[in-house]
N, C-alpha and C positions, 0 to 999 in steps of 0.2 A: 523402718519403712521398706516396703518391697521395692526392688529396682524397676526401672522403666523398661521400655520395649527395645529389644535388639534391633538396630536400624535395618539390618538385612532381612528381617522378618516383619517388616511393617505391612507388606502386601503379600502374604504367603498363599500358595495354592496347594491344597492337600488332595492327593490321589488316594481315594479310599477314606474319605473324611468321616464316615459313619462308624468306623471301627472303634473298639473300646479304647485303645491307646491313642489313636490318632485324633478322635473327637475331643479327648481331654485336653491335649495340647492346643487344638484349634479353639477350644472354649476359652482357655486362659489367655491366648493371644488376643482374642476378640475382646475379652474383658480389660485387657491392657490397652486397648485402642487400635489394634491392627485392623486393616481391611482384609478380612479372611474370606477366601473362596475355596471351593473344592468340589469333588465329584464322588459319587458312590453308586454302587450297583443298583440299589433299590431304595425306595422311599422307606422311612423309619421314623419313630418318635424322636430318635436322636438327631436326625436331619432337621426336624421341625424345631427342636430345642436350640440348635445352632442358628437356624434362621432368626429365631426370637432374639438372638444376641446380635443380629445384624450381618451374619455371614451369608454369602451367596452359595447355595448348594445345588449343584447340577445332578440330575439322575442319569446314569449311564456314563461311559467314558468316550470322549471324543476330543480331537485336537482343538476344535474351536472353543472348548470350555476353558482353556488356559488363556487368560488375558495377557496381552503383550507387555503390560507394565508390571507383571508379577515379579517380586524381588527374589523369590525362591520357590522351589517345588519340594514339598515334603512327602516322603514315601516311607513305607514300611518294608520289611523283608518279604512281605506277601505279594508286592507289586511285581509283575513280570516285566521283563525287558522289552516286550513288544507293545506295551501299553501306549496308545496313541498320544496321550497327553505327555508321557515321558519322552516320546520321540519329538514332539513339538517343543518341549523344553530345550532339547539339544539344538534344534534348528535356531531357536531364539537366543541360545547361549545363556539360558537362565540356570543359576546354580541348583543343583539337586541336593537336598539335605535329608539324611536319614532321620526318622522319627526320634531315635535316641539322642542324636546331636541337638535336635530342636529342644528336646526336654532338658538336656544338660545346659543349654543356654538360658532356659527359663529359670534354672536354679542358681545361676550366677549371682553372687553377692548375698545369698541367703544361707540359712543353716539347714542343709538337707538331711533328711532321714531316708535312707534307701532300703526298702524291704525286699529281700531276696529269698529264694528257696524254691524247691520243686513244687511244693504245695503250700497253700495258706497265705499267699502274698496279698491277695485282694482283701481278704478278711482282716488281716493284721494292719494293712495300710488304712483300711476303712476305720478300724478301731481307733487308730491314732488320730485320723482326721476328725472324727466325731468328738472324741474326748478332749482334744486340744481346742476345738471350737467351743465345747462346753465350758471350758475354763477361760474363755475370752481371749485366747491367744491369736485368734484370726489367722490360722495357717493357710498357706496355699497347698493344694494337693492334686495329684493325678493318680487315679485309681483305675484298675482294669475292669470295673463294674459299677453300676449305678447304685447309689445308696437308697434313694427313695423316689426318684422320678427320672424319666429319660433326661440325659444330659447332666445328671448330678454326679458324674464320675470325676469332676475336676472343678476347681475354684481358684481364682486369683484372690488371695487374702492380703490384708494390709500388715500382717505380722511378718516376723523375720524367719519363720520356720516353713520349710517346704517338705511335705511328706510324699514320697514317690514310690510306686510299685517298680521294682527293678527286674526286668525280664532277662532271664538267662538263656532263653530259647535260641537266640541267634547271636549271643555274646554281646548284645547291646548294652548290658549293664556295665561293661567296661568303660563306658564313656562318662560315668558319673564320678563325682568326688565328694562323697558324703562326710558329714561330721559324725554321724552315727550310722552304721550299717547293721541290718539284722539278717542272719541266715537261719532260717527255720528248719531246713533239712536239705540234704544233698543226696539225690538219687539219679539213676540213669533214666533219661527221658529225652525227647526231641531227637529221635534217632536219625533223622535226616541230617542233623548238624553235629552230632557227637557220636563217635564210633566206639567209645569205651568209657568206663568210670574214670580212667586216668585223665581223659580229656575233660571230663566234668570237673574233676578236682582242680586241674590246672586253671580252668575258667574261673572257678570260685576263688582260687588264690589270687588271680589277677584282680578280681572285683574287691577282695579285702585289701589288696595292696593300694587301692585307689582311695582309701579312707585318708582324710586329711591329717597332717601331724597333730597329735594330741586328741585325735578322735577315738571312737570306741566301736568295737565289733561286738554285737549281742548275738550269742550263738546258742543253739539247742544242746543241752548237755545230755539228753536222752536219746538222741538220734545218732546211730553209728556213723553215718556219713558226715554229719556235722562235727562229731568228735574227731573223726579222722582229719577233717579240714583244720580243726584247731591244733591237732598234733603237727600238721604239716607247716602251719604258720609259726609254731615254735617260738612264741614270744615276740615276733616281728611286729605285732600290733596289740594294743591293749584290748583284751577280750573279757567280756562279762558273760558267764554262762547262766542258763536258766533251765529249770526242769525238776523232775522228781529225783534225779540222781543225788546221792549223798554229797557229792563234791560240787554241786551247783552253787553258784554265787547267789542267785535268787532261786531259792528252793521252794518248789510246790509241795506243801505239807498235805493238802487234801483238795479234792474236787467233789463236792456234794451235789448230785442232781436234785433240782427243786422244780419238777414239771419241765417246762421249756426253758429253764434258767439253770444256772449253777452257782454255788457259793464256793469261792476259791480262797484258800488261806495259804500265804507264802511267808517264808522267813527271809527278811531283807535286812542285812546288816545286823543280825541278831535279834531283830524285833518281828513279831508276828503281825501280819496285816491281812484282814479279811475283807473281801469285796464281792460284788455280784457281777456275774456275766449274764447278759440278757438273752443269750442264745444257747441252745442245748448242745452237749457234746464235750468230751474231755479235750479233744483236739482244739476246739474253739477256746476253751478255758486256757490252754497253754498258749494259744496265740495272744490272748489278752495279757498273759504274764510277759511274754516277749515285748508287747507294746509298753507295758509298765516299765520294764528294764530299760528300754530305749529312751523313754521320756525322762527317767531318772538320770541316765547318762547325759542328757541334754541339759540337766539342771532343774528339772521340774520336780517339786516335792512329791514323794510317793503318796503321802497322806492326802494330797489333793487330786492327783491323777487317778488313783485307784477307784474312788467313788464315781469320777467322771466317766470311766470306762463303761459303767452301767448304762450310759446313754446310747450306746451302740446297740441297736435292735435288729441288725441284719443288713444284708446287701442283696440285691437281686440275684437270683439264681443260686444263693448259698443257703439251702434248706428254707426256701421262701414259700410261705403258705399262699397258694393261688386261690383257694376257695374251698367250699364244702357243699356238696349236694348229695341227697339221699343218704345222709349219714357218713359219706365218704370224704375224707380230706385229700386234696391233691397238693403236693409239695414239689417244688422244682429244685433240682440239684445240678450244679455245674460239674460235678465230679466225672472225670474221664480217665484218670490214671488209677490203677488198682488200689494204691494206698489211700487216695481220696475216696474211692468208692467204698472201701472197707470202713474208713472213718465215719462217713456220713451214715452208712447203714447201721453201724454200731451205735451212733448217737441217736438215730431214730428208734432203734430197738430199746435203748434205755429209756426213751421218752414215751414209747408207745404202750408199754405194759403188755396186755394180752392181745392187742390189736394186731391184725395181720398187716404185713408190709408187701405191697406189690410194686414192682419196678418196671418201668418202660425205659430200656437202655439203648442208647444210640452210640455205637463205638465212633471215636474221632480219630481220623487219619489211618491210612493203610499201614504206614511204617510202625505206628504205635501198636496197632492190632497184631502185626507180624511178630513183634518183639514180646508184647505183653498180653496177648490174647488169652493164654492159659490162666494167667493171674486174674484177668478180668472176669473170666468164668467162675473162678474160685470165689471171688468176692461176691458175685451174684448168688452164691449158695447161702449168703446170710439173709436173703429175702425169702418170704414164703412162696412167691411165684414171680416169674419175670417174663417180659416180652422183649425180644432183642430185634432191633431194626438193622437195616443195611448200614454199612460204614459211611459216615459223613466224610467226604473227601477233602473238604476245605481247599487248601492250596496244592494238594497232591494228586498225581495221576495214579490209576489203579496198579496194583502189584499182582502179577498172575498168581493165582492160588490163594490169595489173601481175602477172605470174606468173613462175614459174621459167624459162619459155621464153626470157625476155630474157637470162638468164645462159647458157642452153644455146646459144642462137644465137651469142652473142659467143665462147663457148668453142670452138665448131666453126669460127668464122671465124678463130680464132687457131691452128687446127690441132689442137685437143684431141680426144681420144677420150672422148666423154661421152654418157651416156644418162639419160633421165628415168625415175624410179620414183615413182609417185604414192601407192602403198600401202606404208607403212613395214613392214608385216608381210612383204612380199616381199623386202626388202632383204637379210636374212641369206643366203637362197638365192641371190640374184643375185651377191653378193660372193663367196660360196663357190664358185660356178661360174666366177668370174673369177680367183680367187687361186691362186697356185702356191707351192710351198715357197720360202722366201726373200723373199717379198713383204712389204711393209709396208702395212697398211690404216689410213688416218686417218679417223676420224669427226670431222667439222669443223662448227662452227656454235655459236651461243649458245642454241639452243633445246633440245628434248628428244632430239636426234640422239644425245646421249651415252648414252641408254638402249640404243642399238643395239649398243654394243661387246660386252657379254656375250652377246647373242643371236647375233652373228656368230661369236664364239668357240665357242659351243655348236654352231652349224651346221658350222663347220670341223672340230670334233671327230668329226663323223659321217662325214667323207669317208673 
């Protein structure tokens, strides 16, 4: 049975409660019986989903939103020091708890699987959550994206397994003590927090060192960064590797595209096992193999878990079909790092056949664009044509000289057909003018570019 509610978190207040990570923790606490409250910048389906669970959600940030009887204030790294609710917490001497510490407390007494890596965390965590639920194991889970409805990014289950997405961006994954940890890949990202690959490796080594005695690290044998991490750990933790490499413990023998699905065959302990992955793309197939290896490390029979993985049919913003109008399909992608962009575009190319792929790309963060703008532009060369928006700043202030033009120049240098659109309101008409029946349109990025999908569909319907 799952543990009860930590006493200090029976009346929590969340600043930024609508965020992907924050809302999941709030949802689980509400389901465990906590009196949850919080604030967010704007109304959202997630806010409504939290209210349906009994949470009080204020819109906007103001000192009076924080109740005097709150037992703690939960924050993420995105909350600035001058937030009025944070200042009020200091006045009232209410403890401030980082999101990662709150999540770590929720995992106490359970068997955690923590999914880490520069890319693929949300998908792999979701695959585990769905497949373990399919097997009747009633896991708890906290995911960085919604499965099938607003607020479906987290659940308090009655089983003893807790599946969590482990965020390396601010080193918060150092707080967890998993029984099984997955490392999908290790690349340089989050440039505001990491100055070099050496710092990235050190951070992932710390994460791996948090695995409980007798636990297992599941690590990608095909990715050089992950292999380097394994070498650095040098037997200090039990490691199970997966991938297409000859020396992988769980070896991928084949990934056969079947429309928007894949058939995957692996060699596991000398026996071949074939199963279906219900989303397109080789990288998603490999994520499923990572989930399979993690489940087996936890003691779940592979022959039962493999077919259950087919129950996963996607998560919002991960190549999610938004609709079709005038013969044009609009698909939403969360990809914002060049590796993710390349993987999603290659997956769509494999599934699209002769169809054209048009991309609406919104760069995310000035620091990421400064470091990886050239590679983003090169990735866009895989599309038939692209529209590039201005940079979505999120938590960052502008950096002089860093604009979307860095990406556009690199894309054109790579032979891409690309144009800048500075006003998002103009995008639906621009895309409708470009698109022809049979085309696929991808809205791509981690910002609010996702909002353009329905608007593009509405404009296409007018053609």
